[in-house]
C-alpha positions in Angstrom: -83.4 -182.0 8.0 -86.6 -180.0 8.4 -86.5 -177.1 6.0 -86.0 -174.0 8.2 -84.6 -171.5 5.7 -83.4 -168.0 5.9 -83.0 -166.0 2.7 -81.3 -162.8 2.8 -80.7 -159.9 0.3 -81.4 -156.2 -0.2 -84.6 -155.0 -1.9 -85.2 -156.1 -5.5 -83.0 -159.2 -5.6 -85.9 -161.6 -5.6 -86.3 -162.7 -2.0 -90.1 -162.6 -1.9 -90.8 -164.4 -5.2 -88.1 -167.0 -4.7 -89.3 -167.7 -1.2 -92.8 -168.3 -2.6 -91.4 -170.7 -5.2 -89.3 -172.7 -2.7 -92.2 -172.8 -0.3 -94.4 -174.4 -3.1 -91.6 -176.9 -4.1 -91.1 -178.1 -0.6 -94.7 -177.8 0.9 -93.5 -175.1 3.3 -96.6 -173.4 4.8 -95.0 -170.6 6.7 -93.2 -167.7 5.0 -92.3 -164.8 7.1 -91.2 -161.4 5.9 -88.4 -159.5 7.8 -90.1 -156.3 6.8 -93.2 -157.3 8.7 -91.2 -158.4 11.7 -89.4 -155.0 11.8 -92.8 -153.3 11.5 -94.0 -155.3 14.5 -91.0 -154.3 16.5 -91.1 -150.6 15.6 -93.6 -149.5 18.3 -91.3 -151.0 20.9 -88.2 -149.1 19.6 -88.6 -145.4 18.8 -85.0 -144.7 18.0 -83.2 -147.2 15.7 -85.9 -149.2 13.9 -88.1 -146.2 13.1 -85.6 -145.1 10.5 -85.4 -146.8 7.1 -82.2 -148.9 7.0 -80.9 -146.5 4.3 -81.3 -143.6 6.7 -80.0 -145.4 9.9 -76.5 -143.9 9.3 -77.8 -140.4 10.4 -77.6 -141.5 14.0 -73.9 -141.4 13.4 -73.5 -138.3 11.3 -72.5 -138.0 7.6 -73.3 -140.5 4.9 -70.3 -142.7 4.5 -69.6 -146.5 4.5 -68.6 -146.7 8.1 -71.8 -144.9 9.4 -74.1 -146.9 7.0 -72.7 -150.2 8.4 -73.0 -149.0 12.0 -76.6 -147.9 11.4 -77.4 -151.3 9.7 -75.7 -153.2 12.6 -77.7 -151.3 15.2 -81.0 -152.4 13.5 -79.7 -155.9 12.8 -78.9 -156.6 16.5 -82.5 -155.8 17.5 -83.9 -157.7 14.6 -82.0 -160.8 15.4 -83.5 -161.0 18.9 -86.8 -161.8 17.0 -85.2 -163.8 14.2 -83.4 -166.2 16.5 -86.5 -166.7 18.5 -88.5 -167.5 15.3 -85.9 -169.9 14.0 -85.5 -171.6 17.3 -89.3 -172.1 17.7 -89.6 -173.4 14.1 -86.8 -176.0 14.8 -88.2 -177.0 18.2 -91.7 -177.5 16.8 -90.6 -179.2 13.6 -92.4 -176.6 11.5 -90.9 -176.0 8.0 -90.5 -172.2 7.6 -88.9 -169.6 5.3 -87.8 -166.2 6.7 -86.8 -163.7 4.0 -85.0 -160.6 5.3 -82.7 -157.7 4.5 -81.1 -158.3 7.9 -78.7 -161.2 7.1 -75.7 -161.7 9.4 -74.8 -165.2 10.1 -72.6 -164.1 13.0 -75.7 -163.0 14.9 -77.4 -166.4 14.7 -77.6 -168.4 17.9 -74.8 -170.9 17.8 -77.1 -173.9 18.5 -79.2 -173.4 15.3 -76.6 -172.6 12.7 -76.3 -176.3 11.6 -80.0 -176.7 11.7 -81.1 -174.1 9.2 -80.5 -173.5 5.5 -79.0 -170.1 4.7 -79.1 -168.4 1.3 -78.0 -164.9 0.3 -79.2 -163.4 -3.0 -77.3 -160.6 -4.7 -77.5 -158.9 -8.1 -74.1 -157.7 -9.3 -75.3 -155.9 -12.4 -76.7 -152.5 -11.3 -78.9 -152.1 -14.4 -80.6 -155.5 -14.0 -81.1 -154.7 -10.4 -82.7 -151.3 -11.2 -85.0 -153.0 -13.7 -86.0 -155.6 -11.1 -86.9 -153.0 -8.6 -89.0 -151.2 -11.2 -90.9 -154.4 -12.2 -91.6 -155.8 -8.8 -94.7 -153.6 -8.6 -96.2 -156.0 -11.2 -95.5 -159.2 -9.1 -95.0 -158.8 -5.4 -95.2 -155.2 -4.2 -98.3 -153.8 -5.9 -98.5 -150.5 -4.1 -94.7 -150.0 -3.6 -93.0 -148.5 -6.7 -89.3 -149.3 -6.7 -88.1 -145.8 -7.7 -87.6 -144.7 -4.1 -85.4 -147.8 -3.4 -83.4 -147.3 -6.7 -82.4 -143.9 -5.3 -80.9 -145.7 -2.3 -79.0 -148.4 -4.2 -75.7 -147.0 -3.2 -76.5 -147.5 0.5 -78.0 -150.9 -0.1 -75.0 -152.0 -2.1 -72.7 -151.2 0.9 -75.0 -153.3 3.2 -75.1 -156.1 0.6 -71.3 -156.2 0.3 -71.0 -156.3 4.0 -73.5 -159.2 4.4 -71.7 -161.2 1.7 -68.3 -160.8 3.3 -69.9 -161.8 6.6 -71.4 -164.9 4.9 -68.2 -166.3 3.4 -67.1 -169.6 4.9 -70.3 -169.8 7.0 -72.3 -172.4 5.2 -74.2 -169.9 3.2 -75.2 -170.3 -0.5 -74.5 -166.9 -2.1 -76.3 -166.5 -5.5 -75.9 -163.8 -8.0 -79.4 -163.5 -9.4 -78.6 -162.4 -12.9 -80.9 -165.1 -14.4 -84.0 -165.5 -12.3 -84.9 -169.0 -13.5 -81.4 -170.3 -13.0 -81.2 -168.7 -9.5 -84.4 -170.3 -8.2 -83.4 -173.7 -9.6 -79.9 -173.4 -8.0 -81.6 -172.5 -4.7 -84.1 -175.3 -5.0 -81.4 -177.9 -5.6 -79.3 -176.5 -2.7 -82.3 -176.8 -0.4 -83.1 -180.3 -1.6 -79.5 -181.4 -1.0 -79.5 -180.0 2.5 -82.8 -181.6 3.4 -81.6 -185.0 2.2 -78.2 -184.8 3.7 
């Protein structure tokens, strides 16, 4: 299997750094960020994507779980037009690729590629560890993007994360609780290795 990998998770769980590690381990030369894909699509969609995902609920009214999920799904449906196109091209061309994204919904993947990609979802169940990771990422991967703004939105992000995890169960997705960073990246590395060799 050619390693075409999608790694999902909300901000601060380790998507970017683990994607870089996995890319180095398996000689994958293409890493794409869902944030940059969204930024590319924003000029073509002035309504839904121009709001941060944690504000998308406002199109539906008050801040509650139902509206947060509806706003997230509105953005996700648009994003998956691009995500499916990217993954299909990678498979067709035989180009190893990692796509890391907040928008992780296996049910939106094209049916013809589900068995041809490797899917991983990263979570952090401990809220204090998660907050500390968001604070520290400015030292490693997001040099001009302090995590405090995102810490203030963790309640919204956790609703999104829980929804994505539920959607990923029984769908050939490795779900990892990234409490220990070194253990997490080794677990993902071994999972990818097994998938490539199977």
